[in-house]
C-alpha positions, 0 to 999 in steps of 0.5 A: 099737383105733385111736386118733384124735389130733383134731388139726385140723379142715379148712376147708370149704364146706358147704351144710346144712339143719336140720329136725324130722327131723334134719340133712344136709350136702353139701360138698367137703373140701379136706385141705391139713394147714394147722395140723397143724404144731402137732405139732412143738410139742406133741411132745418132739423125740426118736423122734416127731419129727425136723427137720421131720417128726413121727409121731404115733399117728393123726390126724383132718383133717375126717371123714378119720382117718390111721393108722400102725402105732401107731394099731392096736397102741396100745402104743407111742410113735410113731417116724418108722419106724412104717409109715403117715403121717408129718407134714412140712414139710421141702421142697427141690428134689432138683437144689439138694440134690445140688448142694450135697451134691456141692460139699461144702457140708455144714455146713462154713461154705461157700455153702450159702445157696440153697434153690431158691426164692429164699430163703436158709438159714445157709451152715453148713447140713448139706445131707447131712441134708436127704436124708431119707425125710420131705423132699419133693423140691420147693420147696413142698407141693402148695398152693405153700406154701413152708412148708406141711404135706404127708404122707409115707407109709412103706410099710416093714415093718408097715402099718396095716390101713387107711391112711385112714378116713372116719369118718362112713360110718354116716351119709354118703358120702365120694366121692374126687376126687383127691389129689397125690403127689411123690417123697421126697428119698431116693428122688429121689436113688436114681433120679437117681444109682443107678438102672438100667434095669428100676427103677421106683417106683409108688404104687397107690391103692385104695378099700374099701366094705363089705369090697370093693374100689371101684377102684384107680388106679396112677401111676409116680413114676419109670419106667426100665423102658423105658430112659426115664432122664428119667421121675423125677417131682420136682413134685407131680402131681395124681392123679385118683381118681375111679374109686374112687367112694363109700369108707370106707377108702382104702389106699395101696401101694408097688410098686417095684424099686431094684436098687442100693438099699442100704436099702428106700426105700418112701416117697412124699409126699401132699397136697391130698386132695380128696373130696365129703362128703354126711352125713344123720341 
């Protein structure tokens, strides 16, 4: 059985009416995940949290549930290595990270203050440690907040049966509009420094309703198959998901070729999930 951690409710605009026979509402759901950062204080530091990334067994934002492997197994505490969604606030532009790492500014007391967005950090920052699977290769979340929250999808190993679920499907509809995606710092580093022609990294989003696929959308965050080594995306990209239509579930898959990678790097960042919700009962 899936377990839901009811972490946060979203701000939304609703038009509703009450009458003698029930309730009806229509609104646009803007999932910016603001407020989910409370998980970092709720969870003890350890396998479920590291620096500014945290794993929970499943959580909901408004009427949408987000799952990982533990959501279905329900027997083990969540780990960052579990397939599915991770909550993160870590953001550094990849060029800034690589500049500091390559110049030796990695916790040695050197000049490591430039964060790329006008901010400063301690010169003793270990920049190498910032090159993680859970850091977005940008200065902000998709909404432009330098300390904002976003999600990281871990596609390694076992993943949930479904990644996202509309929890009110028995009384309403969820028509998907868009989301924003971006590369993680570690994936961006690979394509900046090790990729060869033929490598690529593609995100596939699929909707499901009543056991059937409602449609799929694909987008390449990096595509070196044609020899274009400038195709890496390191800024938030809004992905039009209107093709998915009315859904109960939304699933994400990663298709990639990373010839020189020494480890599996099936991660991407997601933010600003937007959908039109209608419920009636």
